[in-house]
N, C-alpha and C positions, 0 to 999 in steps of 0.2 A: 538365536544367532548373536554373535558378538559384533557390535557396531560402534564405530567412532564417528563423532560429528565435530568437525572443526568449525568454530564460529557459533556463539550462543546469542545471535541476534534474532530477529523476528522469525526467519525461516528455520534456522538451525534449532532453536529452542522448541518450537512447535513440533517439528518433525521428530526430534529426539524424544520428547515427552510422549508423543503418540506411539512411536515404535516401542518405547519402554512399556507403555500401558498394554501393548499387544503381547508382551512377554519376552521381547528381545532384551539383551544385556547391553546397555548403551552408556558410553563414556563421552562426555562433552569436553572439548578442549578450547580454551580461549586465552588470549594474552592479557586480558584485563583481570588482574588479580582481585580487585574489589568486586567486580561483577560475579566472579566465581565464588568468593566468600559470601556475598549477599545471597546467592542462590542456595548455597548450603544452609543458610539461616532462614530460608523460605521467603526471601525478598525477591519478587519477580520484577525485572527491569521494564517490562512493557505491560500495558493493559490489553488483554484479549480475553473475552468471555470463556470461562472454563479452563483456562491455562493454569491459573494459580493452583487450583486443587489438584490438577493432573500432575504438575511438577512436584508438589509437596508429597502426594501419595506415593509416587513412584520412587522419589528420592528416599522416603522412609522405608520402602520395600527393598531398596538396594539395587533396583533395576536401572536406575538413572543416577549417574555420578558426574561430578564436575571437577575439573583439574586444570592447572596451568602447565602441567608436565606433558609436553608433546611426545616425548619418548614413551611414556606410559600409554598415551592414547594410541600411538601407532602400533605398539606391541599388542594392545587389546583387540583391535578390530580386524575381523575378516573383511569387512567393507569399510572404507574410509570416505565419509561424506565431506565434501568441501562446500561449506555454506556461509562463506564470508561475504562481505559487501562488495559490490561492484559500482561504486559511486561514479557519476558522470565526471569525465575529465574536463579541462577547460574548453575543449572544442566540442563537447557533447558526447564523445565516444565513451564507452565503458572502460573504466580504469581497472585493469586486471592485476595490479601489483599485489593485492592481498591473496587472490587466487593462486598466483604463481609462487608467492611466499609460502603458502601452505603446501603446495606441491613439492617445493624444495625441502621443507621440513619433513614431510613424509618420506621422501627419498633419503634424507639424511639418517633417519632412524629405522628404515626398513631392514628387517632381518629374515623376512619370509616373503613369499609371493603375495601381491596385494591387488585388490580392485579399488580404484579411485573413482569416485562418482561426483561429477559436477552437479551440485544442487543449486548453486548460485545462478542467477540470470546472467548468461554470458553470450557474447557474440559468436556467430558461426566461425568455427576454426579454433575455438579455445581449447577443446580437448586435445588437439594436435600440439598446441603450445604447452599444455600441461604435460603431455607425454614427452615432449622434447626436453622440458626442464627436468623431469624425473630421470630420463635416460642420461642427461648430462651429469647429474649428481652421482648416479650409480657408477658411471664410467670413472668419475673422479675418485670415487671410493674403491674402485676396482671390484665392484660387486655386480658386474653385468650378468652373473649367473641368476640373479633375482629377476623373476618375471612379474609383469604388471599389466593391467589394462585400464584404460580411462574411458568411462561411460558417461553419458549425459542422462540426467533424470530430473528434468525441470519441475519446479513446484507451480501449482495453480491455486494458491491460497488467496482468499479475500480477507483483508483486514476486517475484523469484526465477526467473522465466522470461520477463522482459520482452523481452529481445532476440529470443528465439524467437517470442514472440507477435507482435512487430512485423514480423519477417521472414515469418512464415506466419500472417497474421491469419485469424480465423474469419470476420470481416466487416469491411467498411470503410464506415462511415456518413458520408455527405456530405449536410449540410443546406444546401440552397440552392434558390432559385427562378430562378437566373440560368443560362441555357444555356451561356454562355461560361465561367462559373466551373466548372460541372460538367465541361465539356470539358477544361479545364486540369487539374483535380484527377484526372480519369480518366487523363490522360497521366502525371501525377506518380506515380500508384499502379499504373500498368500492369505494372511488374516484379513486383508482388505479387498480380496478378490473372490469372495465366496458366492455372493448373490448372483453375479453375472461376470462375464469376461470384461475386465476393465483395462487389462494390460495391452498396450500397443507397442510393438517392437519395431524399430526403424534404425536407419543408419544414424551415426552421431550428429552429422551436420544437419540433417532434417530435424532431429530432436531439438537441437539448439535453436533452429529457426522457428520451430513450432511455438516455443514460449514467447518469442517476440511477436510472432504473427497473431497469437491469441490476444495479447494485451493491446496491440495496435488496432486490432479489429474492434475491441470493446471501446477503446478511446475514440475510434472513428464513429461508432454509433452515437456516442455521447455528443461529440462535436457536431455531427450532422443534425441531431435533434435540437441542439442549441441554435444552430443556424436557422432551422425551420421555425423555432420559437421567435427569434428576432424578426423573421419575415412575417409570421402570423400577426405579431403585434402591430406592425405597420399596415397590414392589410385589413385589420379589424377582425381577425379570426381568433379562435381560442385554441392554443396549442394543446391543452389538455384533452379537448375533444378530438383533435387530430391524432394525438397519441393513442387514444382508445381505438380510433378508426383504423390506424395502420397496425397497431399491435395485435388486433384480432386476426390478422393474416399470419398463419403459422410460419410462413417463410421469413417473417420479420420478428414476430414475438414481442412480448412486453418488456423483456429485460434490457436494461441500459438504454432506454429511450425516454428517460425522465429529463426534461429540461431543467436547467439550474444555473448556478453561478460558476460553472467550470469544474473540471476534475483536478484533483491534486494527488497527494500521497507519494509513496516511495517508488511506485512501479510505472504507472502510465506515462508521466512526463519524462522520466529517465529512459524508459524503453523506446518511446517514440523517437526521442533525440538520438539514441544509440543506433537504431535501425536506419535513420536518415544518414547518420555519419558512416555507417557500414556501407550503405549504398553509394555514397560519394567516393569511398575508397576504391570501388570497382567501376567508377565512372557511370553509375546508374542514377538517374534523376527521379527520386521518390516524390513525385508531385502530390499524390494523395496524402502521404504522411506529413509533408510540409504544410499542406492546407489544414490538416487536423491540428497540428501544433499552433498554427497561426490563429485559427478560430478559437482554440482554448485560451490562448493569451488574451484575445479580445474579450472573451466571455467573462473572464475574471474582472474586467473593468465595468461590466454592465451595471452592477449594483451601485457602484460609486457614481456612474453617469446618471442613474435615475435619481439618486439623492441630490447630486449637484444640480441637476436640472430642476428639481422641485423647488430648491432654494435659490434658483437663479445665480448659482455660483457663490452665494454669500454663506459660507460654512464656518467662517471664523467665529469662535465662541459657542458654537452649537455642541450639544452633547448627545451621543447616540448609544442606545442600549443594544448590545450585540448578543444574540442567542446563537451560540455555536462557534467553536474555535477549531476543532479538529476537522480534517479534510472530509471525513464522513462519519456517520454514527458508529458507536461501539468500538471506538479506538481513541487513544490519546495522541495520535500522530498528527502533527501540524506541518509536516514536510509538504511544500508546494501548496499549502491550503489556501483557498480563496479568501478566507478570513484575513490572512496576512496582507494580501494585496489590498483589500478594502481598508483595513485599519491604517496601513501606511499611507494610503491616499488621503484618508480623512485627516490624519495628523499633519500631512503636508499642507492641507487646506486650512489648518488652524482649528480643527474640531477635536473634541475629546471623546473617548470611548469608555463605556462601562460594560464589561463583558462577563458572560457566564457560559461554562461548558461543563457537562456532567463528569468528564474525565480529563480534559486537557488543560486544567488550570495550572498545574505544576509546570507543564511543558511551556505554556505561555510565559510564566514567570521566568523560566530558564532562558527563553529566547529573548525576551524584552527587558527583563529586570524591572527595576523601579523607575517608572516614568510618571511625570505630572499629568500626562494626557491619557493615561490608561489606569483604570481601576478594575481589578478583578473581584467579582462579587461572589458571595457564597451560595446564592440561589438565583434562579431566573427572575424572581419577583424583585429581589433587592436591586438589580441593575436597572430596573425601570424608573426608580424614583428620581425625579428631576430631569429625566432625559427628554429630549425634544421629539424623538421618534424611536421606534423599535425596528431593528434590522435582523432578519432571520437568515443565517448563513449555512447552518448544518441541520439536517432533518432528523434530529434526535426524537425518539418516540414521545418523550414527555413535553415536547413543544407542540404536539399536534392538537391538543384539546385544552387550551389555556383558559384562564378566567378573563374574558374580554372586558368585563366591567372593571376589574382591578387594573388592567392595562390602561384603559381609558382614564381612570382616576389618577394613575401615577404619572403618565406622560403629560408634558406641557401642551401637547397637541395630539389629537387622536390620529396618529399617522403610523402606518406599518409598511415597511419594504420587505417583501417576502421573496428571498432568493431561491426557495425550494417549492413554491406553490403548495403550501401545506393547507391553505384554507380556501373555502368557496368565496369568490369575490362578492357575490350578491349578499351572502349572509354577513360577511364582515362589514360591508357598506351599510347594511340595515342596522348594524349596531353603532353606526355613527362614525366609522373610520374612513379615512382616506387610505386606499389600499393599492399599492403597486406590487405587481408580481412579474413573472417571467413569461412572455409570449401570450399574454392575455390583455386585450385592449382595455384600457382604463374606463 
């Protein structure tokens, strides 16, 4: 099937590469000429395990193409995916300007009947706005003879495992009331629907809400567990024992109940805010979602509070080794990352940071540039030298079994602040460290 994807960001590029790998003929359209040329040269703009080889192989085979020519893209596709960003507006609501701009572009170049698919995370009612925009342009062009349908097909990708999630989806949500659109999208996703029935068809508004509800539910689990962790610490309990105790209940499960330094990334913070704003617009008070957002904002301060408390507020002149900059492992994404909140608080208090991350070093350089109070180091060991303490912010795999003897030798004080509970407190303390973690009484 011939498919066009507008937007070569995180969602669009992964979806396009996976569809091409399944045998579909995919053209990607983006307004960023440099990004398009880089992709043609094999330069992938994001880090995602498995994506690099997938893009290069399918581009070489000719099943995946990149262009800035919107007319070429519209002419090519039987299905037009809209996968552009929906960044938060100033009030927290989702900004639909890029989605509607693509809708206008498609309508401008349409010469045959089309199926438009909202792949971007969009508020309930967006498909209706896209439909209205397309109808408006077609009327202006005097091409009301052209037929179109707008469907919702939200993505459920996790950064760090997006390629695998896309190749082996848990579910494929199709929001449409049009039988023909359903039939076409079932054919498109047939290669991913062979082991069992994964396609769930529903009305468009329900599909749009499903995406937000899923992310907000996961964010709620994280925030709830962080609240329990803070409570456990004050009560003298161990939240890791509590986690195992409640996770064994299949109604709860072990996923997304790991306490830590707060969630970040491009999805959870933005989507919680957007759904709160959508609720406000219909005079509904989203009490639970507001509490989730408030708890997460507080949780991002926990590591700094522990550090500040240990030093009695005297942080000026101190240097901290930071392990982890990305908001989660297996990505270079630092959007809304807890590391940023921590570093900026340390700098404000007069401290310096020596940081290492397996993938996010370039991103940190892009965000912060050259600063006297930030040194980006080439290895996790290098950033230890001369530091007063080690702070772990992201749970990368190669942080889990470090050389504790080396850490103790390099630090000016054997002190670890662990924002992800990677180590067993007793074992670390037996090695001579002062060890602060999340939700476990010191």
